[in-house]
N, C-alpha and C positions, 0 to 999 in steps of 0.2 A: 162862693169862697173857695180858694184853691187849697187843696189838702196837701200838707207837707209830708214828704216821704219820711218814714220812720228811720231812725239811725242809731247804730251802736258805735260808740267811739272807743278806740283801743290805743294804748300807748305802746310805742315801739322804741327800742334802743339798741337792737342788734344782738341781744342776749337770748339764750335758750328759754329763759322765763318769759321773754316778750313773745317768742314763738308760741309758747303754751297759751298765753293770753290771747293771741291772735286767733288761734284755733277755736278757743272758747267763744270769742266774739263772733266768729263766722257761724258757729253752731247756733248761737243765740239769735243772730240776725236771721238765719234761715227760719227758725221757729216763729219769729216775729214778723216775718215778711219785710224785713228791713235791709238797709244797706250798711256797710261798715265804713267808717271813717277812721283810717289808721294815721295817727299823729305822732310825729317824732319832734322832740324839742331840741333846739339848738341853744345850749347853755351859753350865757354871755361870757365874754372873756374876763379873765381876772383883772381887777382894777389896777393892781400894781404895774401891769404892763404899760398901761397908759401913762402912769405917773413917771415911769422910767423912759418915756419917749418911744416905746416899742409899739408898733402897730401890729397886734397879733392877728387881726382879721383883715385879710387882703380885700375881700369884696363879699359882703354878706349875701348878695343875690347869688353869687357863684357857690358859696358854701351851702346855702339853702338848697340850691338845685342839686348839688352833689349829694347831700344828705337825703333828699327826696328820692334820688335815683338809687342810693343804697337801700333805703327802706322799700322801694318798689321791688328790688331784687329779693329782699327778705320776704316780702309778701308772696311773690311768685314761687319762691322755694317752698313756702308752707302750702300754697294753693295746689301745687303739684302732688302733695302727699294727702290731700283731702279726698274723702269719698266723692264720687261723681256728682251726687246731688248737691253738695256744698260748693262745688267750683263755680256755680252760676251766681252765687251771691256777689253783688257788686261791691268792690273795695276801692275807695278813693284814698290816695296816699298824699300826705302833705307834711311839710317841714315848717315849723313855726319857731321864731326866735323867742327865747325866754326860758325861765326855769320850768322844769318839767311839770310840777304839780299845778302851778297857776295856768300854764298853757293847756293842760289837759282839762282842768275844771272849766276854763272858758270854752274850749272846743265842745265840751259836753253840755253846755248851758241849756240847749233845747233838745238834747238827745234823750232817747229812751233809757239808755244804759251807758255807764262808763266802765271799762274793763282795764285793769292793770295787772301785771304779773307780780308775784311775790318774789322777793330776792332769794329766798331759800337758803338761809344761813345755817340751818341745821340746829338740832338740840334746842335749848332754851331760847337762844336768839331768834329762832325761826318763829317763835310765838309772838314776837314783836314786829309791828309794821315798820317798814322804812319810812324815810321822810316823804317820798313821793306818794306811797299808798296812804299814809296818814294824812298828808295834805289833801289828797283827793277825797277821802272819807269825811274829813272835817268840813270841807268847803264846797263840795259839789252840791248842786241844787237838785240832783236826781239820784237814782240808785247807783251804787258803785259795787263792783265785784272785784275782789282781790283774788286772783286765781293762784292756788298753791302750785308748787313745782310738781311736775310729773314724777311718779315713782322712779327712783334711781337718777333723777336729774341732779347734777352736781351743783353745789353752791359756787357760782362763778360771778364775776363782774361782767359787764357788757363786753362782747366781742368787738364792738365798734370802737375804733381808736379815737373818735371825737370826744369820748368821755360823756356823752349824753346819758341821761338816766330816766328817760320818759316812761319806761315800763318797769323799772326796778322799784318794787314797793317795799 
């Protein structure tokens, strides 16, 4: 019987909170002897655009490839700042069409762990999970870690102009 490689899934969206989650996921993967599967979700276009006869998505394969490339740059930027022993952890990057929470839950179906970043709104609002984090916690079949913002990390929306929210919890 073939043994499946252990996996830690992490959501990426281009935000500083996603970078914090990625660092945590790499550290966990190193401890578990696992690989990291970094997943970014491509939110579907608004329905009104289709009703108005506007085609907001030129080619989903092109958009998926562009988002995967952006996420790969994000991964390499984080990897460069990791301690040497963590740089060897394998990280696969993929972009998947769909809403962030269901995409991440499905990606983590057979994973050892699902990691998402907390959106870090500050004060009372920071005690509440966002829709992605809540969706993952409620629907994932395995353990989920919602990584809080690093000390001093600002409450920001994703830096990514695509509007994805794969790691904002």
